[in-house]
C-alpha positions in Angstrom: 2.8 4.0 -6.8 0.0 4.8 -8.6 1.6 3.8 -11.7 0.7 0.1 -10.1 -2.6 0.3 -11.3 -4.1 0.8 -15.1 -7.2 3.3 -14.7 -8.5 1.6 -18.0 -9.4 -1.7 -16.1 -12.9 -2.4 -16.2 -13.3 -3.2 -12.5 -11.5 0.2 -11.1 -13.6 3.2 -10.2 -12.2 6.6 -9.5 -13.7 8.2 -6.4 -13.0 11.5 -5.7 -9.2 11.4 -5.6 -9.3 8.0 -4.4 -8.4 5.1 -7.1 -10.1 1.7 -6.4 -9.4 -1.4 -8.4 -12.2 -4.3 -7.2 -10.2 -6.9 -9.0 -6.4 -6.2 -8.8 -4.7 -9.3 -10.7 -2.2 -11.8 -8.5 0.8 -10.8 -10.3 0.1 -7.0 -10.0 -0.1 -8.0 -6.2 2.7 -10.1 -6.3 5.2 -7.4 -8.6 4.1 -4.8 -5.9 5.6 -6.8 -3.0 2.3 -6.4 -1.2 3.5 -9.2 1.5 6.3 -7.0 2.5 4.4 -3.7 2.9 2.9 -2.5 6.6 0.1 -4.2 8.3 -2.7 -2.5 10.1 -5.8 -4.1 11.6 -8.7 -2.3 12.1 -11.8 -3.5 14.4 -15.6 -3.6 13.3 -17.1 -0.3 14.7 -13.9 1.9 14.2 -14.2 5.3 12.8 -11.8 7.7 12.6 -10.5 10.9 10.3 -7.2 10.9 8.3 -5.2 13.3 6.6 -2.6 11.8 4.2 1.0 13.0 4.7 2.2 10.7 1.6 0.7 9.1 -1.4 -0.4 5.7 0.0 -1.3 2.4 -1.8 -3.3 0.0 -0.2 -4.5 -3.6 -0.3 -7.5 -4.8 1.5 -6.7 -8.4 2.3 -10.0 -9.2 4.5 -12.7 -6.5 5.4 -15.0 -4.1 4.8 -15.1 -0.2 5.6 -16.5 2.8 3.7 -14.5 6.1 2.9 -15.7 9.4 2.5 -13.3 12.0 1.4 -13.9 15.4 2.5 -16.6 17.0 0.2 -17.4 13.7 -1.6 -19.4 10.8 -1.7 -19.3 7.6 0.7 -17.6 4.6 -0.8 -17.5 0.9 0.4 -14.7 -1.1 0.2 -14.3 -4.5 0.2 -11.8 -7.3 0.8 -9.2 -8.1 -2.1 -9.4 -4.3 -3.4 -6.5 -1.9 -4.2 -6.5 1.5 -3.3 -4.4 4.7 -4.4 -4.9 7.7 -2.2 -3.5 10.7 -2.6 -1.2 12.9 -0.3 -3.6 15.7 1.1 -6.4 13.5 1.1 -8.9 14.3 3.9 -10.8 11.1 4.5 -13.1 9.7 7.1 -13.1 5.6 7.8 -16.1 3.4 9.0 -14.7 -0.2 9.6 -18.0 -2.5 9.5 -16.0 -5.7 9.4 -12.7 -6.5 11.1 -9.9 -5.4 8.2 -6.6 -6.5 7.6 -4.8 -3.9 5.4 -1.9 -3.9 3.6 0.0 -0.5 2.8 3.1 1.4 1.9 3.6 5.4 1.2 5.1 6.9 -1.7 7.0 9.9 -2.2 5.8 12.7 -4.9 8.0 10.9 -7.4 6.1 7.5 -7.0 
């Protein structure tokens, strides 16, 4: 849920409606039970559009990719980042390095 990440953290940046925490604490990741989330493997060279039908929180275990929200600017995302993607977001993914992504979807209540 969005409340997992403190917007005031120095390393966190909001990109369009995408929130990126480039240095989430191990405690935050443990408390969020990231190890119990879904896992996706993305291959280098993959690219695809996505429209999110639910809020999604993602942890990038390994890899590198660019997210470009519709009408927004591209954002390079590196391993060990935590992302919060809002429901209804239209975003294009461009995978630069093989990526292992842990993710969980949430309803409107978080």
